[in-house]
PLY file of the C-alpha trace (Angstrom):
ply
format ascii 1.0
element vertex 117
property float x
property float y
property float z
element edge 116
property int vertex1
property int vertex2
end_header
-38.84 -3.31 8.88
-39.19 0.12 7.37
-37.84 1.14 3.99
-36.20 4.41 3.13
-34.96 5.97 -0.10
-31.74 7.96 -0.10
-31.28 10.44 -2.97
-27.73 11.44 -3.86
-27.16 14.17 -6.44
-23.73 14.36 -8.08
-22.84 17.64 -9.75
-20.25 19.10 -12.10
-16.68 18.50 -11.00
-17.54 15.32 -9.09
-16.84 11.66 -9.76
-19.86 9.38 -9.40
-18.38 6.34 -7.68
-16.27 8.40 -5.25
-19.27 10.49 -4.16
-21.37 7.34 -3.76
-18.68 5.64 -1.66
-18.45 8.71 0.59
-22.23 8.99 1.00
-22.59 5.26 1.65
-19.95 5.50 4.37
-21.60 8.63 5.85
-24.96 6.85 6.07
-23.23 3.67 7.39
-24.91 1.57 4.69
-23.64 -1.96 4.22
-26.40 -3.30 1.95
-28.99 -1.72 -0.29
-30.51 -1.63 -3.74
-29.40 1.10 -6.11
-32.76 1.35 -7.84
-32.03 4.23 -10.21
-29.00 5.99 -11.65
-29.87 8.70 -14.16
-28.07 11.69 -15.62
-25.19 12.55 -17.91
-21.41 12.15 -17.65
-18.50 13.36 -19.74
-15.90 10.63 -19.10
-16.22 7.11 -17.72
-14.73 3.65 -17.41
-16.72 0.43 -17.72
-15.78 -3.21 -17.83
-17.18 -6.24 -19.57
-16.15 -9.90 -19.58
-14.22 -11.54 -22.41
-16.13 -14.34 -24.12
-13.60 -16.97 -23.01
-13.31 -16.05 -19.30
-16.23 -14.70 -17.27
-13.96 -14.08 -14.26
-11.85 -11.45 -16.04
-12.63 -7.77 -16.51
-11.82 -5.84 -19.67
-11.76 -2.15 -18.72
-12.41 0.53 -21.35
-12.23 4.28 -20.80
-14.34 6.73 -22.77
-13.83 10.49 -22.94
-17.14 11.43 -24.55
-20.37 12.87 -23.17
-23.11 10.28 -22.62
-26.53 9.91 -21.07
-26.35 7.51 -18.11
-28.86 5.06 -16.66
-28.26 2.11 -14.40
-29.07 0.00 -11.37
-27.03 -1.88 -8.84
-26.45 -2.73 -5.24
-24.50 -1.81 -2.16
-22.54 -4.86 -1.11
-20.26 -4.87 1.92
-20.54 -1.08 2.03
-19.42 -0.57 -1.58
-21.45 0.52 -4.63
-21.76 -1.89 -7.56
-23.47 -0.45 -10.65
-24.28 -1.86 -14.07
-24.87 0.99 -16.50
-26.03 1.80 -20.00
-24.56 4.95 -21.53
-26.03 6.51 -24.66
-23.68 8.35 -26.98
-24.10 10.35 -30.16
-25.18 8.36 -33.18
-27.86 6.52 -31.19
-25.35 4.03 -29.80
-25.31 2.41 -26.36
-22.34 1.30 -24.28
-22.98 -0.95 -21.28
-21.10 -2.69 -18.52
-19.92 -2.49 -14.93
-19.28 1.16 -14.00
-15.83 1.77 -12.45
-15.80 5.58 -12.53
-17.64 8.44 -14.22
-16.88 12.16 -14.21
-19.62 14.75 -14.30
-18.67 18.01 -15.99
-21.71 19.44 -17.77
-24.87 18.13 -16.08
-25.57 15.97 -13.03
-26.33 12.41 -11.96
-29.05 11.38 -9.51
-28.78 8.10 -7.61
-31.66 6.62 -5.61
-30.85 3.94 -3.03
-33.46 1.77 -1.34
-32.43 0.71 2.15
-34.12 -1.34 4.82
-33.84 -0.41 8.45
-35.02 -2.39 11.43
-37.41 -0.46 13.64
0 1
1 2
2 3
3 4
4 5
5 6
6 7
7 8
8 9
9 10
10 11
11 12
12 13
13 14
14 15
15 16
16 17
17 18
18 19
19 20
20 21
21 22
22 23
23 24
24 25
25 26
26 27
27 28
28 29
29 30
30 31
31 32
32 33
33 34
34 35
35 36
36 37
37 38
38 39
39 40
40 41
41 42
42 43
43 44
44 45
45 46
46 47
47 48
48 49
49 50
50 51
51 52
52 53
53 54
54 55
55 56
56 57
57 58
58 59
59 60
60 61
61 62
62 63
63 64
64 65
65 66
66 67
67 68
68 69
69 70
70 71
71 72
72 73
73 74
74 75
75 76
76 77
77 78
78 79
79 80
80 81
81 82
82 83
83 84
84 85
85 86
86 87
87 88
88 89
89 90
90 91
91 92
92 93
93 94
94 95
95 96
96 97
97 98
98 99
99 100
100 101
101 102
102 103
103 104
104 105
105 106
106 107
107 108
108 109
109 110
110 111
111 112
112 113
113 114
114 115
115 116
């Protein structure tokens, strides 16, 4: 097996998860490791689990600029990212990334895929 890294750059005016889904479909990827997500976003939605039920999602939207880092996977052709977002005041917000809008900077995503040769 050979490995390959796909680099996806997401620019101003784009939504991170939508661009990833499109690129994953274009490359016909069904599985892979999202080894690095790095950049900055201006709005985003993450979810975490309530303490009394790990099967539920609590979604929270933020409309603030943040630094973004994360990792994840491609599962059944869909991106799944866990992210940490740094906001002003030296605070971090983390969880499962549902969407993120880039307005001011960019986000780079690096995906490690395996291909049979």
